[in-house]
C-alpha positions as CSV (number, residue, x, y, z in Angstrom):
1,M,0.2,0.3,-0.2
2,K,2.9,2.3,0.5
3,R,4.6,1.3,-2.5
4,I,1.6,2.3,-4.4
5,A,0.7,5.7,-2.3
6,L,4.5,6.8,-3.4
7,I,4.3,6.1,-7.0
8,L,0.5,8.4,-6.9
9,V,2.2,11.1,-5.2
10,A,5.4,11.0,-7.0
11,S,3.5,11.1,-10.7
12,F,1.4,14.2,-9.3
13,V,4.3,15.4,-8.1
14,L,5.8,15.1,-11.5
15,T,3.6,15.8,-13.7
16,V,2.3,19.5,-12.3
17,P,5.7,21.8,-13.4
18,T,5.3,20.7,-16.8
19,F,2.2,22.9,-17.1
20,A,3.2,26.3,-16.8
21,A,1.3,27.1,-20.3
22,E,-1.0,29.9,-20.9
23,Q,-4.3,29.8,-18.7
24,L,-7.1,30.6,-19.8
25,T,-10.9,31.6,-18.1
26,S,-13.6,29.8,-19.8
27,Q,-15.0,33.0,-20.5
28,Q,-11.4,34.1,-21.9
29,L,-11.1,31.5,-24.3
30,A,-15.1,31.7,-25.0
31,S,-14.2,35.8,-26.2
32,L,-11.0,35.0,-28.1
33,V,-12.1,32.1,-29.5
34,A,-15.4,34.5,-30.7
35,S,-13.5,37.5,-32.0
36,A,-10.1,35.8,-33.4
37,K,-9.1,36.9,-36.7
38,T,-5.2,37.2,-36.6
39,S,-2.8,34.2,-36.6
40,A,-1.2,35.2,-33.3
41,E,-5.2,34.9,-31.9
42,H,-6.0,31.5,-33.2
43,Q,-2.0,30.6,-32.0
44,R,-2.5,31.7,-28.8
45,I,-5.6,29.4,-28.3
46,A,-3.9,26.3,-30.3
47,N,-1.1,26.9,-27.5
48,F,-3.7,26.7,-25.0
49,Y,-5.8,23.4,-26.4
50,R,-2.3,21.7,-26.7
51,A,-1.4,22.7,-23.6
52,Q,-4.7,21.1,-22.0
53,A,-4.0,17.7,-24.7
54,D,-0.7,17.2,-22.7
55,K,-2.4,17.6,-19.4
56,L,-4.7,15.2,-20.2
57,L,-2.5,12.8,-21.7
58,A,-0.4,13.0,-18.9
59,E,-2.9,11.9,-16.3
60,S,-4.7,9.6,-18.9
61,N,-0.6,7.5,-18.6
62,D,-0.8,8.7,-14.7
63,H,-4.1,6.2,-14.8
64,A,-2.6,3.4,-16.8
65,R,0.6,3.2,-14.4
66,M,-2.2,2.9,-11.3
67,A,-4.1,0.4,-13.2
68,T,-0.7,-1.4,-14.1
69,A,0.7,-0.9,-10.0
70,F,-3.1,-2.0,-9.1
71,R,-2.9,-5.3,-10.9
72,A,0.5,-6.3,-9.9
73,N,0.4,-5.7,-6.3
74,S,-0.9,-8.8,-4.6
75,A,-2.8,-6.7,-1.8
76,T,-4.9,-5.1,-4.8
77,N,-5.2,-7.3,-7.4
78,N,-8.3,-9.5,-6.2
79,D,-11.2,-10.2,-8.2
80,K,-13.2,-7.4,-6.4
81,Q,-10.1,-4.9,-6.5
82,V,-9.5,-5.5,-9.8
83,F,-13.2,-4.6,-10.5
84,S,-13.6,-1.4,-9.0
85,T,-9.8,0.1,-8.9
86,A,-7.5,-0.9,-11.4
87,N,-10.5,-1.2,-14.2
88,H,-11.5,2.6,-13.1
89,C,-7.6,3.3,-13.7
90,A,-8.0,1.8,-16.8
91,Y,-11.6,3.5,-18.1
92,L,-10.3,6.4,-17.0
93,A,-6.9,6.0,-18.8
94,N,-8.8,5.4,-22.1
95,A,-11.0,8.2,-21.9
96,L,-8.8,10.8,-20.9
97,K,-6.6,9.4,-24.2
98,A,-9.5,9.8,-26.3
99,K,-10.6,13.6,-25.2
100,A,-6.5,14.4,-25.6
101,D,-6.7,13.1,-29.0
102,K,-9.9,15.4,-29.3
103,V,-8.5,18.8,-27.8
104,R,-5.1,17.9,-29.5
105,A,-7.4,18.0,-32.9
106,I,-9.2,21.1,-32.3
107,A,-5.6,22.5,-31.2
108,A,-4.4,21.5,-34.7
109,D,-7.4,23.4,-36.6
110,H,-6.5,26.8,-34.7
111,E,-2.8,26.3,-35.6
112,Q,-4.4,25.9,-39.7
113,M,-6.3,28.7,-38.9
114,A,-3.0,30.8,-38.0
115,R,-1.5,29.9,-41.0
116,A,-4.6,31.0,-43.0
117,A,-4.3,34.7,-41.8
118,K,-0.7,34.9,-42.1
119,Q,-1.2,34.2,-45.7
120,Q,-3.6,37.1,-45.9
């Protein structure tokens, strides 16, 4: 149990400093998306979404590691624990990765809009 707690704390500590990208409130983002016309504005939106996608992917990886750790630990790999904990972590890992892929696609769309705005 101590090993799992250590793994969880270490994975959290290692991922937190990597998200120093610009943070926008939902209102700021909505306003920027509604009014974006320049290349710089679309690139700012793309950067925000790319950082969000990176964060989601890191969370997905954390949950995948947790699922593996729960399955490998003899104290938590019985049928009840596997279904309630390890499978929960595996589900979150897949769901977060899918969401990261969608958010990354939004970032790519705004990068394309930024390139198009530069050409005008």
